[in-house]
C-alpha positions in Angstrom: -0.1 -0.1 0.1 2.8 2.4 1.1 4.5 1.4 -2.6 1.4 2.4 -4.7 0.4 5.3 -2.2 4.0 6.4 -3.5 3.5 6.2 -7.3 0.4 7.9 -7.3 1.6 10.7 -6.1 4.7 10.8 -8.3 2.5 10.3 -10.5 0.4 12.8 -9.7 3.4 15.0 -8.8 4.6 14.9 -12.3 0.6 15.6 -14.1 1.1 18.8 -11.8 3.6 19.9 -13.5 3.2 18.7 -16.7 -0.4 21.0 -16.9 1.1 24.4 -17.3 3.4 22.9 -20.3 -0.1 21.2 -21.9 -2.1 24.5 -21.6 0.6 26.2 -23.0 1.1 23.7 -26.2 0.3 26.2 -29.3 0.3 25.4 -33.0 2.2 26.5 -35.2 1.0 27.2 -39.1 3.9 26.8 -41.9 2.6 29.5 -43.9 3.3 29.6 -47.9 4.3 32.3 -49.5 4.9 31.6 -53.3 5.6 35.3 -54.8 9.0 36.6 -54.0 10.0 37.5 -50.3 9.9 41.2 -51.1 6.6 41.2 -52.0 3.5 42.6 -50.4 2.0 39.8 -50.2 4.9 37.8 -48.1 6.2 40.3 -46.2 2.5 42.7 -45.6 -0.2 40.7 -45.7 -0.1 37.0 -45.1 2.2 38.3 -41.5 -0.3 40.7 -40.5 -2.5 37.6 -41.1 -0.9 35.6 -38.5 -0.2 38.4 -36.4 -4.0 38.2 -36.3 -4.6 35.1 -35.9 -1.7 35.2 -32.5 -3.5 37.6 -31.4 -7.6 36.8 -31.5 -6.1 33.0 -30.8 -3.8 34.1 -27.4 -1.3 32.3 -28.5 -2.7 29.6 -29.0 -2.3 29.4 -32.8 1.5 31.3 -34.1 2.6 30.8 -37.7 5.8 31.4 -40.0 6.5 31.9 -43.3 9.6 30.0 -45.1 12.2 32.5 -46.8 11.5 30.3 -50.2 8.1 28.6 -51.4 8.4 25.0 -50.3 6.6 24.0 -54.6 6.1 25.9 -57.6 2.8 28.9 -58.2 0.9 25.7 -59.7 1.5 23.2 -56.6 0.3 24.9 -53.9 -2.9 23.1 -53.6 -1.0 19.8 -53.9 1.7 21.2 -51.8 -1.0 21.6 -48.2 -3.1 18.4 -49.7 0.2 17.1 -49.0 1.4 18.7 -45.7 4.0 20.2 -47.2 3.1 23.5 -45.7 -0.4 24.3 -43.5 -1.8 27.5 -45.6 -0.9 28.6 -49.0 -2.2 30.8 -51.1 -3.1 29.4 -54.7 -4.4 30.6 -58.5 -7.6 29.7 -59.3 -7.2 29.6 -63.0 -4.4 26.8 -62.1 -6.4 25.0 -60.3 -10.4 25.0 -62.8 -9.9 21.4 -63.3 -10.7 21.1 -59.2 -12.8 24.2 -59.1 -15.4 26.6 -61.2 -17.3 28.8 -58.1 -13.5 31.4 -57.5 -13.2 32.0 -61.0 -17.2 34.2 -61.4 -14.6 36.9 -61.0 -12.1 36.1 -64.1 -14.1 36.5 -66.4 -14.1 39.1 -69.0 -14.5 42.6 -69.0 -16.9 42.8 -65.9 -14.0 43.5 -63.4 -13.6 47.0 -62.0 -9.7 49.1 -61.1 -10.8 48.1 -56.9 -9.6 44.7 -55.6 -10.8 45.0 -52.1 -14.3 45.8 -53.7 -14.5 42.8 -55.8 -13.0 40.2 -53.1 -15.6 41.3 -51.2 -17.8 40.5 -53.7 -16.6 37.2 -54.7 -16.6 35.9 -51.0 -19.8 37.3 -50.6 -20.2 35.1 -53.7 -18.9 32.0 -52.4 -20.9 31.7 -48.8 -23.8 32.0 -50.8 -23.1 29.9 -54.0 -20.0 27.2 -53.1 -19.0 27.1 -50.1 -18.1 23.5 -50.0 -16.2 23.7 -53.0 -12.9 22.9 -51.7 -12.9 19.0 -50.1 -10.1 18.6 -49.6 -9.4 21.9 -48.0 -10.2 24.1 -45.5 -11.3 27.3 -47.2 -10.2 29.9 -45.4 -10.6 33.7 -48.6 -10.9 34.4 -51.5 -9.5 37.1 -53.0 -9.5 39.3 -56.0 -6.6 41.2 -57.6 -6.2 45.0 -59.9 -7.4 44.1 -63.1 -4.7 42.7 -65.7 -4.1 45.0 -69.0 -2.9 44.9 -72.5 0.7 46.2 -73.4 2.8 46.6 -75.8 6.8 46.0 -76.3 7.3 48.2 -79.5 7.3 51.5 -80.2 3.9 50.8 -81.7 0.8 50.9 -79.3 -1.6 47.7 -79.4 -4.9 49.2 -80.1 -6.8 46.7 -83.1 -7.7 42.9 -83.2 -5.2 43.7 -86.5 -2.3 44.8 -83.9 -3.2 42.1 -81.7 -2.5 39.3 -84.2 0.1 40.6 -85.8 2.1 39.6 -82.4 3.1 36.9 -80.3 2.1 37.7 -76.6 2.3 36.2 -73.0 -1.1 35.8 -71.3 -1.7 34.9 -68.3 -2.9 31.0 -68.3 -6.9 30.6 -68.5 -9.0 33.0 -70.4 -6.5 35.5 -71.5 -3.9 32.7 -72.8 -7.8 31.2 -75.1 -9.1 34.7 -76.1 -5.6 35.6 -76.9 -5.5 32.3 -79.4 -8.5 32.9 -81.0 -7.8 36.3 -82.2 -4.8 35.2 -83.7 -1.7 36.1 -81.7 1.3 34.0 -81.6 0.8 33.3 -77.1 3.5 31.8 -75.0 2.0 31.6 -71.5 3.2 31.0 -67.6 2.0 31.8 -64.8 2.6 35.4 -63.8 5.8 34.6 -61.7 7.2 33.5 -65.1 6.3 35.9 -66.9 9.2 38.3 -66.7 12.2 35.0 -68.1 9.8 35.2 -71.5 9.5 38.6 -71.2 12.6 40.6 -70.4 14.1 37.5 -73.0 11.9 39.4 -76.2 10.1 35.8 -76.4 7.2 38.3 -77.1 6.4 41.6 -78.4 3.5 42.1 -76.0 1.6 41.0 -72.7 -2.0 40.7 -71.5 -3.3 39.8 -67.7 -0.5 41.3 -65.1 -1.9 44.3 -63.6 0.3 47.3 -63.2 1.6 46.6 -59.1 2.7 43.2 -61.0 4.6 44.8 -64.1 6.6 46.9 -62.0 6.8 44.1 -59.3 8.5 41.2 -62.0 11.0 44.1 -63.3 8.9 44.7 -66.6 8.7 47.9 -67.2 11.8 48.4 -69.2 10.9 45.6 -71.4 7.5 48.1 -71.5 6.5 51.0 -74.1 3.1 51.4 -73.6 -0.2 50.5 -72.5 -4.3 50.3 -73.9 -6.8 51.4 -71.4 -10.0 50.0 -71.8 -13.7 51.6 -70.6 -14.0 48.5 -69.0 -10.8 46.3 -67.0 -10.5 43.5 -69.2 -10.0 40.7 -67.1 -8.9 40.5 -63.3 -7.7 37.1 -61.5 -9.0 35.3 -57.6 -7.1 33.6 -55.4 -8.1 31.3 -52.4 -6.2 30.4 -49.1 -6.4 27.6 -47.5 -5.0 25.4 -44.3 -4.4 21.4 -44.9 -7.3 19.9 -43.0 -5.4 17.5 -40.5 -4.0 20.5 -38.7 -7.1 22.3 -38.8 -8.8 19.2 -36.7 -5.4 20.0 -34.4 -7.2 23.1 -33.5 -10.1 24.0 -31.0 -13.2 24.6 -32.3 -13.2 28.3 -30.6 -9.8 29.1 -31.8 -11.3 27.8 -35.5 -13.6 30.6 -34.7 -11.7 33.2 -34.2 -8.6 32.6 -37.1 -12.0 32.7 -39.2 -13.4 35.8 -38.4 -10.2 37.6 -39.1 -9.6 35.3 -42.2 -12.7 35.4 -45.0 -13.6 38.9 -46.4 -11.7 40.4 -43.5 -8.3 38.3 -45.3 -9.4 39.2 -48.9 -10.0 42.6 -48.3 -6.5 43.6 -47.0 -5.4 41.6 -50.5 -6.9 43.8 -52.6 -6.9 46.6 -50.1 -3.2 45.9 -50.7 -3.1 45.1 -54.3 -5.3 48.3 -54.9 -1.8 51.0 -53.4 -0.2 48.9 -55.2 -1.2 49.3 -59.0 -1.8 52.8 -57.7 1.8 53.9 -56.8 2.7 51.4 -60.2 0.9 53.6 -62.8 1.8 57.1 -61.1 5.5 55.8 -62.6 4.1 55.3 -65.9 5.7 57.9 -67.6 8.5 58.4 -65.7 9.8 55.0 -66.9 8.9 55.6 -70.9 5.2 54.0 -70.5 2.1 56.4 -72.9 -1.2 55.3 -72.1 -3.4 54.9 -74.8 -6.8 54.7 -74.5 -8.3 52.5 -76.6 -10.0 52.2 -79.8 -13.8 51.8 -78.9 -14.3 48.8 -82.1 -11.2 47.4 -80.8 -12.4 46.5 -77.2 -15.9 45.8 -78.6 -14.4 43.5 -80.7 -12.2 42.1 -77.9 -15.9 42.0 -75.7 -17.4 40.2 -78.9 -14.4 37.6 -78.8 -14.4 36.9 -75.4 -18.4 35.7 -75.2 -17.6 32.4 -74.9 -15.1 31.4 -72.3 -18.1 32.7 -69.8 -20.4 30.7 -72.1 -17.8 27.8 -71.0 -17.9 28.8 -67.4 -21.3 28.8 -67.2 -21.6 24.8 -68.3 -18.3 23.6 -66.5 -19.9 25.6 -63.1 -23.3 24.7 -64.0 -22.3 20.3 -64.5 -19.9 21.4 -61.0 -23.5 22.0 -59.2 -23.4 25.6 -59.2 -26.2 27.9 -60.0 -23.6 29.5 -62.4 -25.7 32.0 -63.4 -27.1 33.3 -60.8 -23.7 33.5 -58.8 -22.4 35.8 -62.1 -25.5 37.8 -61.5 -24.9 38.1 -57.9 -21.3 39.0 -57.7 -22.0 42.1 -60.5 -24.2 43.9 -58.9 -21.9 43.3 -55.1 -19.8 45.4 -57.6 -22.4 47.6 -58.9 -23.1 48.2 -55.1 
């Protein structure tokens, strides 16, 4: 009995000593960022979100951003599914074989020049029409960046279908590459972070799909002579932010709710607002960099709108086949932007 009492006392002592440590146990998130380390997404927006996560969970959930992406841009979703990263951001255009909903914001000529407003509109549309589309990860947020534009690398601006068809164009993968090919131009398509490799070497003589901040961030201004300004924004791109489900399950229900409260629209709007700021700063130095802004010929814009119609028709069918009320989602997204 004495030995049993001594053993019980020792066990209770160990448990008492361990209790504070257990109470202070933390979950650390590896938050991947595929943009260059100095890009504001990696250096500002995601770190600020990590700080908010730590604040609302009272330090029980922390995060760290690796100095280099653990996977190339197309593999962000796969990296989280495999557990190579806990949280990542994925360009939705690269996973459209998996999801369709957030492509509602990537339809030609529906974008505005306010990325924050578009991000809020996309999240509202997501919650209403395709909240459960990601089935292998937990979706934290979605956002839209400032719209991509059309640029010429030669002294002659691109301001007609004929001008476009005579060029070899770097185009963002997805709808823009498809529209550009349809209009007769030669197309080279890579993820945005690889655009400098193509454009700086003179492989192409125009580019389509990068927003002003990307042209500056990817050091493309020295190779760009002019940009064609359309009355309607040609195109914008959307992104998703998600977390590994096993890592998510490690976090208490209360802390998961707290994290969701600083993600969703809040995180999406933060991305969008920062993109607005960066786009404005880039446009402000166009003249100093020798980039001329040319107003689009209305006939050219009308031709592009007509030529891109098949993109939205195709998306409506694919999204509908995926179980999304695509027409209603598109109308809702547009109404959110109008409001």
